[in-house]
C-alpha positions as CSV (number, residue, x, y, z in Angstrom):
1,M,-10.8,-95.1,-101.5
2,S,-8.2,-97.2,-99.3
3,I,-7.2,-96.3,-96.3
4,S,-3.5,-95.0,-95.8
5,L,-0.6,-96.2,-93.8
6,R,-1.1,-93.7,-91.3
7,D,-4.7,-94.6,-90.9
8,K,-4.0,-98.5,-90.6
9,Q,-0.9,-98.0,-88.0
10,I,-2.7,-95.8,-86.0
11,S,-5.8,-98.8,-85.8
12,T,-3.6,-100.5,-84.5
13,L,-2.5,-99.0,-81.7
14,E,-5.6,-97.7,-80.6
15,K,-6.5,-101.4,-80.4
16,M,-3.5,-102.2,-78.7
17,L,-4.4,-98.8,-76.3
18,N,-8.1,-101.1,-75.5
19,L,-6.3,-104.4,-74.7
20,N,-6.0,-105.8,-78.2
21,K,-10.4,-105.9,-78.3
22,S,-11.4,-107.1,-81.9
23,D,-13.5,-104.4,-82.4
24,E,-11.4,-101.6,-81.2
25,G,-9.4,-99.9,-83.5
26,H,-8.9,-95.9,-84.8
27,T,-12.5,-95.4,-82.8
28,G,-10.5,-92.7,-80.4
29,G,-11.6,-95.4,-77.7
30,L,-14.7,-96.3,-76.1
31,K,-17.5,-94.6,-74.7
32,N,-16.4,-93.3,-71.3
33,E,-18.8,-95.4,-69.4
34,E,-16.6,-98.3,-71.0
35,I,-13.1,-96.8,-71.1
36,I,-10.7,-99.1,-68.4
37,W,-8.2,-96.2,-67.6
38,K,-4.6,-97.8,-67.6
39,V,-1.4,-96.7,-67.3
40,L,1.3,-97.0,-70.6
41,I,4.9,-97.8,-70.8
42,L,7.1,-97.0,-73.1
43,D,10.6,-97.3,-74.3
44,Q,12.5,-94.8,-76.3
45,K,12.1,-97.1,-79.6
46,S,8.1,-97.4,-79.1
47,R,7.6,-93.5,-77.8
48,L,9.5,-92.6,-81.7
49,I,6.5,-94.6,-82.8
50,L,3.3,-93.5,-81.3
51,S,4.4,-89.7,-80.6
52,S,4.5,-89.2,-84.6
53,V,0.7,-90.7,-85.3
54,L,-0.7,-89.8,-81.4
55,R,-0.7,-86.9,-78.7
56,V,-1.8,-86.8,-75.5
57,N,-5.7,-85.8,-76.0
58,D,-5.5,-89.6,-78.3
59,L,-3.9,-91.3,-75.1
60,L,-7.0,-90.0,-73.2
61,K,-9.9,-90.8,-75.7
62,N,-8.1,-94.5,-75.2
63,G,-7.8,-94.7,-71.0
64,I,-4.4,-93.6,-70.8
65,T,-4.0,-91.1,-67.7
66,I,0.0,-92.1,-67.1
67,H,3.1,-92.8,-69.6
68,S,6.1,-93.5,-68.8
69,L,9.4,-94.1,-69.8
70,I,10.5,-97.8,-68.5
71,D,14.0,-97.3,-67.4
72,S,12.7,-94.4,-65.4
73,K,11.5,-93.9,-61.7
74,R,7.7,-94.6,-61.3
75,S,5.4,-94.8,-58.5
76,P,3.1,-98.0,-57.7
77,L,0.1,-97.9,-58.6
78,P,-1.5,-101.5,-57.8
79,D,-5.2,-101.3,-58.8
80,V,-4.8,-100.0,-62.8
81,P,-3.9,-102.0,-64.9
82,V,-0.4,-101.3,-67.6
83,V,-0.3,-101.6,-71.3
84,Y,4.0,-102.1,-72.3
85,F,5.0,-101.1,-75.7
86,I,8.2,-101.6,-75.7
87,E,11.0,-103.4,-77.8
88,P,11.8,-107.3,-77.7
89,T,14.8,-106.7,-75.5
90,I,16.1,-108.6,-72.8
91,N,16.8,-105.2,-70.9
92,N,12.8,-104.4,-71.4
93,I,12.4,-108.0,-70.0
94,L,14.5,-107.4,-67.0
95,H,12.1,-103.6,-66.2
96,I,8.7,-106.2,-66.8
97,I,10.1,-108.6,-64.3
98,E,11.0,-105.8,-61.7
99,D,7.6,-104.0,-61.8
100,L,6.4,-107.7,-61.5
101,K,8.3,-108.4,-58.5
102,N,7.1,-105.1,-57.0
103,D,3.8,-105.2,-57.7
104,L,3.7,-101.9,-59.7
105,Y,0.4,-102.3,-61.1
106,E,-2.7,-104.9,-60.9
107,N,-2.6,-106.6,-64.5
108,F,-0.2,-106.9,-67.2
109,Y,-0.8,-106.3,-71.1
110,I,2.5,-107.0,-73.3
111,N,3.0,-105.9,-76.3
112,F,6.3,-105.9,-78.4
113,T,7.3,-103.6,-81.5
114,S,8.4,-106.6,-84.0
115,S,8.2,-110.1,-82.8
116,I,10.1,-112.4,-80.1
117,N,12.4,-114.4,-80.3
118,R,12.0,-117.9,-79.5
119,E,14.8,-118.1,-76.9
120,L,14.3,-114.9,-75.5
121,L,10.3,-115.0,-74.8
122,E,11.1,-118.7,-73.2
123,E,13.6,-116.5,-70.8
124,F,10.7,-114.4,-70.2
125,A,8.5,-116.9,-69.3
126,K,11.4,-118.9,-67.6
127,K,11.8,-116.1,-64.9
128,V,7.8,-115.0,-64.6
129,S,7.5,-119.0,-63.7
130,I,10.1,-118.3,-60.7
131,L,8.1,-115.6,-59.3
132,G,4.7,-117.0,-58.9
133,K,3.1,-114.1,-60.8
134,S,2.2,-115.6,-64.2
135,S,-1.3,-114.6,-63.5
136,K,-1.4,-110.7,-63.3
137,I,0.0,-111.5,-67.3
138,K,-3.0,-111.1,-69.2
139,Q,-1.7,-110.6,-72.9
140,V,1.9,-110.5,-74.5
141,Y,1.4,-109.4,-78.5
142,D,4.2,-109.0,-80.9
143,Q,2.3,-106.1,-82.8
144,Y,4.8,-105.4,-85.6
145,L,5.0,-101.7,-85.3
146,N,8.2,-101.1,-85.8
147,F,8.0,-98.4,-88.2
148,I,7.5,-94.4,-87.8
149,V,4.9,-93.3,-90.1
150,T,4.6,-89.0,-90.5
151,E,2.5,-88.9,-93.4
152,P,-0.3,-90.6,-94.4
153,N,1.8,-92.6,-96.7
154,L,5.0,-92.2,-95.5
155,F,7.5,-94.2,-93.0
156,S,10.9,-94.5,-91.7
157,L,13.3,-97.5,-89.9
158,N,14.8,-94.4,-88.2
159,Q,17.7,-96.0,-89.0
160,P,20.3,-93.7,-89.5
161,Q,23.8,-93.9,-91.7
162,I,22.6,-96.9,-93.6
163,F,24.2,-95.0,-96.7
164,T,27.7,-94.9,-95.4
165,K,27.8,-98.7,-93.9
166,F,26.7,-100.2,-96.9
167,N,29.0,-97.9,-99.0
168,K,32.0,-98.2,-96.6
169,P,34.4,-100.4,-97.8
170,N,35.6,-101.2,-94.2
171,T,32.3,-102.6,-92.9
172,N,32.5,-106.4,-92.1
173,E,30.2,-109.0,-93.2
174,D,28.7,-109.6,-89.7
175,I,27.6,-105.7,-89.6
176,I,26.0,-106.0,-93.0
177,N,24.0,-109.2,-91.8
178,Q,22.8,-107.5,-89.3
179,L,21.6,-104.5,-91.4
180,V,19.7,-106.5,-93.6
181,D,18.1,-108.9,-91.0
182,D,17.1,-105.2,-88.8
183,I,16.0,-103.7,-92.6
184,S,13.9,-106.9,-93.6
185,N,12.0,-106.8,-90.1
186,G,11.2,-103.6,-90.6
187,L,9.4,-104.0,-93.4
188,L,8.6,-107.3,-92.5
189,S,6.6,-104.9,-89.7
190,S,4.9,-102.4,-92.0
191,I,3.5,-105.1,-94.8
192,I,1.6,-106.9,-91.3
193,T,0.1,-103.5,-90.8
194,L,-0.9,-103.2,-94.5
195,D,-2.5,-106.5,-94.2
196,Q,-1.4,-107.9,-97.5
197,I,1.2,-109.5,-98.4
198,P,2.7,-107.8,-102.0
199,I,4.7,-109.3,-104.6
200,I,8.3,-107.9,-104.6
201,R,10.6,-106.8,-106.8
202,S,14.0,-105.5,-106.8
203,S,17.6,-104.0,-108.1
204,R,20.0,-106.1,-108.4
205,G,23.2,-106.1,-107.3
206,G,23.5,-104.0,-104.2
207,P,21.5,-103.9,-100.5
208,A,18.3,-103.8,-102.0
209,E,19.0,-107.7,-103.7
210,F,20.2,-108.9,-99.8
211,V,17.2,-107.3,-98.5
212,S,14.7,-108.4,-100.8
213,I,15.8,-112.2,-100.7
214,Q,15.7,-111.7,-96.3
215,L,12.3,-110.4,-96.3
216,D,10.9,-113.3,-98.9
217,L,11.9,-115.8,-96.4
218,K,10.4,-113.9,-93.3
219,L,7.2,-113.7,-95.0
220,R,6.9,-117.1,-96.2
221,D,7.5,-118.1,-92.3
222,Y,5.4,-116.0,-91.5
223,L,2.6,-117.2,-93.6
224,N,3.6,-120.4,-92.7
225,N,3.6,-120.0,-88.8
226,S,1.0,-116.9,-88.0
227,R,-2.1,-118.0,-86.7
228,S,-2.9,-114.5,-88.0
229,S,-1.6,-115.3,-91.7
230,A,-5.6,-116.3,-93.0
231,S,-6.8,-112.8,-93.8
232,L,-3.2,-112.2,-95.6
233,S,-3.0,-114.9,-98.0
234,L,-6.6,-115.8,-98.8
235,G,-9.3,-114.0,-101.3
236,I,-7.3,-112.1,-102.8
237,S,-5.9,-112.7,-106.6
238,N,-2.5,-111.8,-107.6
239,Q,-3.9,-109.3,-110.4
240,Q,-5.3,-107.5,-107.2
241,R,-2.0,-107.5,-104.9
242,P,0.2,-105.0,-105.0
243,V,4.1,-104.6,-105.8
244,L,6.7,-103.6,-102.7
245,V,9.7,-102.5,-105.0
246,L,12.9,-102.1,-103.2
247,L,16.1,-99.8,-104.2
248,D,19.0,-98.8,-103.4
249,R,20.0,-95.2,-103.0
250,N,22.7,-95.1,-105.8
251,I,19.5,-95.0,-108.3
252,D,19.4,-91.3,-107.8
253,L,22.0,-89.5,-105.5
254,A,21.4,-86.0,-106.9
255,S,17.8,-85.6,-105.8
256,M,19.5,-85.6,-102.3
257,F,21.4,-83.1,-103.0
258,S,18.5,-80.6,-104.6
259,H,16.8,-77.5,-103.9
260,S,13.0,-77.3,-103.8
261,W,9.8,-75.3,-104.2
262,I,7.9,-77.9,-102.5
263,Y,6.1,-76.3,-98.9
264,Q,7.1,-79.4,-96.8
265,C,10.4,-79.7,-99.0
266,M,11.6,-76.5,-97.7
267,I,11.2,-76.9,-94.6
268,S,13.1,-80.3,-94.6
269,D,15.7,-78.4,-95.9
270,V,16.2,-74.5,-94.7
271,F,14.8,-75.4,-91.1
272,K,14.8,-79.1,-89.6
273,L,11.7,-81.0,-89.8
274,E,11.9,-84.2,-87.7
275,R,9.1,-87.0,-87.0
276,N,6.6,-83.7,-88.1
277,T,8.2,-81.4,-85.8
278,I,9.8,-78.9,-87.1
279,K,12.6,-76.8,-85.6
280,L,12.0,-73.2,-86.2
281,T,15.7,-71.3,-86.5
282,K,15.7,-67.7,-86.6
283,I,17.1,-64.5,-86.2
284,P,14.8,-61.6,-84.8
285,K,13.7,-59.2,-87.0
286,D,16.0,-55.5,-86.4
287,A,18.4,-58.3,-84.3
288,G,21.6,-56.9,-83.7
289,P,24.8,-58.4,-85.4
290,N,25.9,-60.8,-82.8
291,A,22.0,-61.7,-82.1
292,Q,21.7,-65.1,-81.2
293,P,19.3,-67.3,-83.3
294,T,15.7,-67.8,-81.2
295,V,14.8,-72.1,-81.4
296,K,11.0,-72.4,-81.7
297,N,9.3,-75.9,-82.3
298,Y,6.2,-76.5,-83.9
299,D,4.6,-79.4,-84.0
300,I,2.9,-81.2,-87.2
301,D,-0.5,-82.8,-85.9
302,P,-1.4,-85.1,-88.2
303,K,-5.0,-83.4,-88.3
304,D,-3.5,-80.7,-89.4
305,F,-5.9,-79.3,-92.1
306,F,-3.7,-76.7,-93.3
307,W,-0.6,-79.2,-94.2
308,N,-2.9,-82.2,-95.2
309,K,-4.1,-79.7,-98.1
310,Y,-0.8,-77.4,-98.6
311,S,2.4,-79.3,-97.4
312,Q,2.6,-80.8,-101.1
313,L,2.4,-77.4,-103.0
314,P,5.1,-74.8,-104.4
315,F,5.7,-72.4,-101.4
316,P,3.4,-69.3,-103.8
317,D,1.0,-71.7,-103.6
318,V,1.0,-71.9,-99.9
319,V,1.1,-68.4,-99.6
320,E,-1.8,-67.7,-101.8
321,N,-3.5,-70.2,-99.9
322,A,-3.1,-69.0,-96.6
323,D,-4.1,-65.8,-98.3
324,I,-7.6,-67.3,-98.5
325,E,-7.6,-69.6,-95.3
326,L,-7.3,-66.6,-93.4
327,N,-9.8,-64.7,-95.3
328,Q,-11.9,-67.3,-94.9
329,Y,-11.5,-67.6,-90.7
330,K,-12.3,-63.7,-91.1
331,K,-15.5,-64.3,-93.4
332,D,-16.6,-67.7,-90.6
333,T,-15.7,-65.5,-87.6
334,M,-17.9,-62.5,-88.9
335,N,-20.8,-64.6,-90.3
336,L,-21.0,-66.3,-86.8
337,T,-20.9,-63.0,-84.9
338,N,-23.7,-61.6,-86.8
339,Q,-26.1,-64.2,-86.2
340,T,-25.3,-64.6,-82.6
341,G,-25.0,-60.5,-82.1
342,I,-21.6,-60.8,-80.3
343,T,-19.6,-58.2,-81.7
344,S,-16.7,-60.7,-80.8
345,L,-16.1,-64.1,-79.9
346,N,-14.2,-62.8,-77.2
347,D,-17.2,-60.8,-75.8
348,I,-19.4,-64.6,-75.2
349,N,-20.4,-63.7,-71.9
350,F,-21.7,-66.9,-70.0
351,N,-23.4,-65.4,-67.3
352,D,-25.9,-62.9,-69.5
353,T,-29.3,-63.8,-68.8
354,D,-30.9,-61.7,-71.8
355,S,-28.7,-63.0,-74.2
356,D,-30.2,-65.5,-76.8
357,T,-29.5,-68.6,-74.9
358,A,-29.0,-70.4,-78.5
359,N,-27.3,-68.0,-79.9
360,I,-25.2,-68.4,-77.1
361,Q,-24.7,-72.1,-77.2
362,K,-24.0,-72.4,-81.3
363,A,-21.0,-69.7,-80.2
364,V,-20.0,-71.9,-78.0
365,D,-20.0,-74.5,-79.7
366,A,-18.1,-73.4,-82.7
367,L,-15.5,-71.7,-80.7
368,P,-13.1,-75.0,-80.3
369,E,-13.3,-75.6,-84.3
370,L,-12.6,-71.8,-84.8
371,T,-9.8,-71.4,-82.3
372,L,-7.9,-74.3,-83.5
373,R,-7.9,-73.2,-87.1
374,K,-6.8,-69.6,-86.4
375,S,-4.0,-71.0,-84.3
376,T,-3.1,-73.3,-87.1
377,L,-3.0,-70.4,-89.6
378,D,-0.9,-69.1,-86.7
379,M,2.0,-71.4,-87.3
380,H,1.7,-71.6,-90.7
381,M,1.8,-67.7,-91.4
382,D,5.1,-67.7,-88.7
383,I,6.4,-70.9,-91.0
384,L,5.8,-68.4,-94.2
385,A,7.3,-65.5,-93.0
386,S,10.6,-67.3,-91.6
387,L,11.0,-69.2,-94.9
388,I,10.6,-66.5,-97.0
389,N,13.6,-64.6,-94.6
390,E,16.2,-67.3,-95.2
391,L,15.5,-67.3,-99.1
392,Q,15.7,-64.4,-99.5
393,S,19.2,-63.6,-97.3
394,K,20.5,-66.9,-99.1
395,N,19.5,-66.3,-102.6
396,L,18.6,-69.9,-102.6
397,D,16.1,-68.9,-105.9
398,K,18.8,-68.8,-108.0
399,F,20.3,-72.5,-106.7
400,F,16.7,-73.7,-107.5
401,E,17.2,-71.8,-110.7
402,I,20.4,-73.8,-111.5
403,E,19.6,-76.7,-110.9
404,Q,16.6,-77.0,-113.0
405,N,18.7,-76.1,-116.4
406,L,21.2,-77.8,-116.1
407,N,21.3,-78.8,-119.7
408,D,21.3,-75.2,-120.6
409,Q,25.1,-74.0,-121.8
410,K,24.7,-70.8,-119.9
411,I,24.4,-72.4,-116.8
412,L,27.9,-73.6,-115.9
413,Q,28.9,-69.9,-116.1
414,Q,25.9,-68.7,-114.2
415,F,27.3,-71.1,-111.5
416,L,31.0,-69.2,-111.4
417,N,29.5,-65.9,-111.4
418,L,26.9,-67.0,-108.1
419,L,30.4,-69.0,-106.7
420,N,32.4,-65.9,-106.7
421,E,29.6,-63.6,-105.4
422,T,30.3,-62.5,-101.6
423,E,27.3,-62.9,-99.3
424,A,26.4,-61.7,-95.6
425,I,25.4,-65.5,-94.9
426,D,27.4,-68.7,-95.4
427,T,26.0,-70.3,-98.6
428,S,28.9,-72.8,-99.3
429,S,26.7,-76.1,-98.4
430,D,24.0,-74.6,-100.7
431,K,26.9,-74.1,-103.4
432,L,28.7,-77.3,-103.0
433,R,25.0,-78.9,-103.1
434,T,24.5,-77.1,-106.5
435,F,27.7,-77.6,-108.3
436,L,27.4,-81.9,-106.9
437,M,23.8,-82.2,-109.0
438,L,26.1,-80.4,-111.9
439,I,28.6,-82.9,-111.6
440,L,26.0,-85.9,-111.5
441,L,23.6,-84.8,-113.9
442,V,25.8,-82.7,-116.7
443,N,26.7,-85.2,-119.5
444,N,30.2,-84.6,-120.1
445,L,31.4,-81.7,-117.6
446,P,34.7,-80.3,-118.8
447,S,36.8,-81.4,-116.7
448,D,39.1,-78.5,-116.4
449,Y,35.5,-76.9,-115.2
450,V,35.9,-79.1,-112.2
451,S,39.3,-78.0,-111.5
452,K,38.3,-74.5,-111.4
453,V,35.5,-74.9,-109.2
454,R,37.2,-77.1,-107.1
455,A,40.1,-74.2,-106.7
456,I,37.5,-71.4,-106.2
457,F,35.9,-73.6,-103.2
458,K,39.5,-74.0,-101.6
459,E,40.8,-70.1,-101.9
460,K,37.3,-68.4,-100.8
461,Y,35.2,-71.0,-98.9
462,T,38.4,-72.3,-96.5
463,T,35.5,-73.6,-94.1
464,V,33.9,-76.6,-96.7
465,D,34.3,-80.1,-96.7
466,L,35.3,-81.1,-99.9
467,R,34.7,-84.5,-99.1
468,A,32.4,-85.5,-100.3
469,L,33.1,-83.7,-103.6
470,D,35.9,-86.4,-103.7
471,Y,33.5,-89.1,-103.1
472,V,30.9,-87.9,-106.0
473,L,33.4,-88.0,-108.4
474,K,34.4,-91.4,-107.1
475,Y,30.7,-92.4,-107.8
476,K,30.0,-90.8,-111.2
477,E,33.4,-92.0,-112.3
478,L,32.9,-95.9,-110.9
479,T,29.1,-95.6,-112.8
480,K,30.3,-94.6,-116.4
481,L,26.7,-93.6,-116.9
482,T,24.7,-97.2,-116.6
483,N,21.2,-97.4,-117.3
484,I,21.0,-96.3,-113.1
485,S,23.0,-92.9,-114.0
486,N,21.4,-92.3,-117.4
487,L,17.5,-92.3,-116.0
488,G,19.4,-90.3,-113.3
489,A,20.9,-87.6,-116.4
490,T,17.5,-87.4,-118.1
491,S,15.3,-87.3,-115.3
492,N,16.6,-85.5,-113.0
493,S,15.5,-83.5,-109.6
494,Q,12.9,-81.5,-111.1
495,N,14.4,-80.4,-114.4
496,Y,12.7,-77.6,-115.7
497,D,12.3,-75.1,-118.8
498,F,12.1,-71.0,-117.6
499,A,10.2,-69.1,-119.8
500,G,9.5,-65.4,-120.6
501,E,12.3,-63.4,-119.3
502,S,16.2,-63.1,-119.5
503,D,18.7,-65.1,-116.6
504,A,19.0,-61.5,-115.5
505,A,15.8,-60.2,-115.8
506,A,14.5,-63.2,-114.1
507,S,17.0,-63.4,-111.1
508,S,16.6,-59.6,-110.4
509,N,12.5,-60.0,-110.5
510,S,12.3,-63.0,-108.5
511,S,14.6,-61.7,-105.5
512,A,12.3,-58.9,-106.2
513,L,9.4,-61.2,-105.2
514,L,10.7,-63.0,-102.8
515,S,11.3,-59.4,-101.1
516,G,7.8,-58.5,-101.6
517,L,6.7,-61.6,-100.0
518,S,8.9,-61.3,-97.4
519,S,7.8,-57.6,-96.5
520,K,3.5,-59.1,-96.6
521,L,4.7,-62.5,-94.6
522,Y,6.5,-60.5,-91.4
523,G,4.6,-59.8,-88.7
524,L,1.5,-61.9,-89.5
525,T,1.6,-64.0,-86.3
526,E,-0.5,-63.2,-82.9
527,G,-3.8,-63.0,-84.8
528,K,-3.1,-60.1,-87.2
529,I,-4.4,-61.0,-90.9
530,S,-2.6,-60.6,-94.1
531,E,-4.3,-58.6,-96.7
532,G,-2.8,-58.9,-100.5
533,L,-0.5,-61.7,-100.4
534,S,-2.4,-63.5,-103.8
535,S,-1.3,-60.9,-106.2
536,I,2.5,-61.6,-105.2
537,A,2.9,-65.1,-105.1
538,S,0.6,-65.6,-108.6
539,K,3.5,-63.0,-110.1
540,V,5.8,-65.7,-107.9
541,K,4.4,-68.9,-109.8
542,N,6.4,-67.8,-113.4
543,F,9.0,-69.4,-112.0
544,I,7.5,-72.6,-110.7
545,P,8.6,-74.2,-114.4
546,E,7.3,-77.9,-115.8
547,K,8.0,-80.4,-113.5
548,K,9.6,-83.8,-115.2
549,Q,9.5,-86.7,-113.0
550,L,12.3,-88.1,-110.4
551,P,14.2,-91.5,-111.6
552,I,12.4,-93.4,-108.7
553,T,9.0,-92.0,-109.9
554,N,10.0,-93.9,-113.6
555,V,10.9,-96.8,-112.1
556,I,7.2,-96.9,-110.0
557,E,5.4,-96.1,-113.2
558,A,7.4,-99.1,-115.1
559,I,6.6,-101.3,-112.8
560,M,3.0,-100.6,-111.9
561,D,2.2,-99.2,-115.7
562,P,4.5,-101.1,-118.2
563,T,2.3,-100.3,-121.3
564,N,2.2,-96.6,-121.2
565,V,6.1,-96.1,-120.2
566,S,9.7,-96.1,-122.7
567,N,11.4,-98.9,-123.4
568,E,14.6,-97.8,-121.7
569,S,12.3,-97.6,-118.2
570,I,11.0,-100.9,-119.1
571,Q,14.2,-102.7,-120.0
572,L,15.8,-101.4,-117.1
573,T,12.9,-102.5,-114.8
574,D,12.6,-106.0,-116.6
575,D,15.6,-106.9,-115.5
576,Y,14.5,-106.4,-111.4
577,L,14.4,-109.4,-109.2
578,Y,10.8,-110.8,-108.9
579,F,9.9,-112.6,-105.4
580,D,6.3,-114.2,-104.7
581,P,5.9,-115.4,-101.1
582,K,3.3,-116.9,-101.5
583,S,4.3,-119.0,-104.4
584,R,4.7,-123.0,-103.5
585,G,8.5,-124.0,-104.7
586,G,11.1,-121.6,-105.4
587,H,11.4,-118.6,-103.9
588,S,11.5,-116.4,-107.2
589,K,9.9,-116.5,-110.9
590,P,11.4,-114.9,-114.1
591,P,10.0,-111.0,-113.8
592,R,6.5,-110.6,-115.7
593,R,5.1,-107.4,-116.8
594,Q,1.9,-106.8,-115.7
595,T,0.0,-103.7,-113.5
596,Y,-0.8,-102.8,-110.1
597,Q,-3.1,-100.6,-108.4
598,E,-1.2,-100.2,-105.3
599,A,2.7,-100.1,-104.3
600,Q,5.5,-99.5,-101.5
601,V,8.5,-98.3,-102.7
602,F,11.2,-98.5,-100.0
603,V,15.1,-97.2,-100.5
604,I,17.5,-98.5,-98.6
605,G,19.8,-95.6,-98.2
606,G,18.2,-92.7,-96.9
607,G,15.1,-90.9,-98.8
608,N,13.7,-87.1,-98.7
609,Y,10.4,-85.5,-98.6
610,V,11.5,-84.8,-102.3
611,E,11.0,-88.4,-103.0
612,Y,8.0,-88.9,-101.5
613,Q,6.0,-85.6,-102.9
614,D,6.9,-86.7,-106.4
615,L,5.9,-90.3,-106.1
616,Q,2.8,-88.8,-104.8
617,E,2.0,-86.0,-107.5
618,W,2.4,-89.0,-110.4
619,S,-0.3,-91.0,-108.5
620,N,-2.9,-88.7,-107.9
621,A,-2.4,-86.9,-111.6
622,S,-4.5,-89.3,-113.9
623,N,-7.4,-90.2,-111.5
624,S,-6.7,-93.9,-112.1
625,G,-7.2,-94.5,-108.2
626,R,-3.3,-95.7,-107.4
627,K,-1.6,-95.6,-104.3
628,V,2.3,-95.4,-103.7
629,I,3.7,-95.8,-99.9
630,Y,7.1,-94.0,-100.5
631,G,9.5,-95.3,-97.1
632,S,13.0,-95.5,-96.1
633,T,15.6,-96.5,-93.8
634,D,15.6,-92.9,-93.0
635,I,14.4,-90.0,-93.9
636,L,17.3,-87.4,-94.7
637,S,17.8,-83.2,-95.2
638,P,20.5,-82.2,-97.7
639,Q,22.6,-81.6,-94.8
640,D,22.2,-85.3,-93.4
641,F,23.0,-86.6,-96.7
642,L,26.0,-84.2,-97.6
643,Q,27.7,-85.4,-94.2
644,E,27.5,-88.9,-95.2
645,C,28.9,-88.4,-98.6
646,N,31.9,-86.8,-96.3
647,E,31.8,-89.6,-94.3
648,L,32.4,-91.8,-97.3
649,G,35.0,-89.3,-98.9
650,Q,37.8,-89.6,-96.6
């Protein structure tokens, strides 16, 4: 099984924390007697990179006793070595010079998040020479880690507002060139971390084309000049190399607005999921009308067993599996207590000389793992309970149902009925998102229908911003049903067929089931064990329709497996640009169809968890051994992207 991008980034970071020793990396540190205790200095960017994959305990295992920001006030530790992990900027260089001048640390190990340019490096060397303390600087490394990994094969460059900047007519050429350079630098970092030079394919006529040209040049320059390029350029044939597919966000706007049943996607939509931290905002049950919402932050650890197993599943499956995991925890705890003769793990008495020492030791050894499991399950049960409450109070299942049946003639009337409903909680942005999907994905939507819906929004939802609607209408008009928009229309976000019940019955039963789930899930935190969730969750699964692939997955399938896709997809991707940075002579050659086992797809202008999960589901479906890494300039929630469209609609 190939190593994930997250594992590769962790390996590089741990090697750096152990002073770039060649035999280190992703081992959890050296043996205790060999650990060199160190200070770690970060800036804001590197802190985001590191905190997404490593925790304080991980730093401690790698010899880091103190970590601080470079611009904070720090006490001298003249007998301790320091590791800097920072962006290559003049301000950071000046901070290091000041630390050298004041003899803050014993030895200096300097690591840049990306490549430092020659002028800045020479300026750094000059200032160190003037101080006369060059002997204190033991290492200077370009680490090429200028990207943030939040899932095993999901990353972002943490560059906000890229869709807005590229699509605003008044963005000047200098800004465009800088954006292209920044994006290509971030992609260069991810490629070097993965340790394989890919074939590059890119859509034409937009930012993706500009970035692909720049990235090809940067990779050629890296291969020509880097001493580390041998492992990247030798011993691997074109047939084994991965492909990097660069796409513009315009390939599919609809998925950015969609509602989803997938656990991870729902959390990102309903709450806030940012760099593996869930920000849970909820109003306490039975609180008064003027009660203020409480905010609770949950960190998703890379080792979170529940998240790693179930985050990609529809939420009824997650509820069902939460019940199974809780019951398994109870069973494991009972087995342990029965074997040891202890009635409860809380009853362990370390001073009881009459107890069986071996049994006590067994219980003590099992306690950390069981405690961690219980803590993890309590966290996810709290999240699920809050999620169900939001689903029920906002009737989000209705939006989901409409978005999955866009080809049904009754859907337009069903949306009008939903629009005219009065609700206690404001769902105007949810309604606007569903309407934007109707515009984007329903062919020949009547203009009088659009006018009627707009009028209802203006009359009934006076606080909603309709500039996004103006932008999407203009976008739809400009595309004129090109190949890209056709691809989106035929494979819209989770386009399913519902079966079994009439619309009214389905809606009624769905709400009833949500209510049942909600009552079962309330109060499951603080160690309480749930019962009987499985039967309810299994009924809700009737409303999870058969899934169809998103446009981005169709593109990747056409490029990775061209022998088994439609002519429409093949013709679209045949026109994509082709670059091979390892080829001599010209920078590109005519596209040719070949199969790939590994791909990296990168969207310029924002990505989302919906597309990531769709790509992972496709790559894992056929046991073909395929691997797809998904990245974007930024990972956005539907509300974030709606705000960008509001700006563009001015």
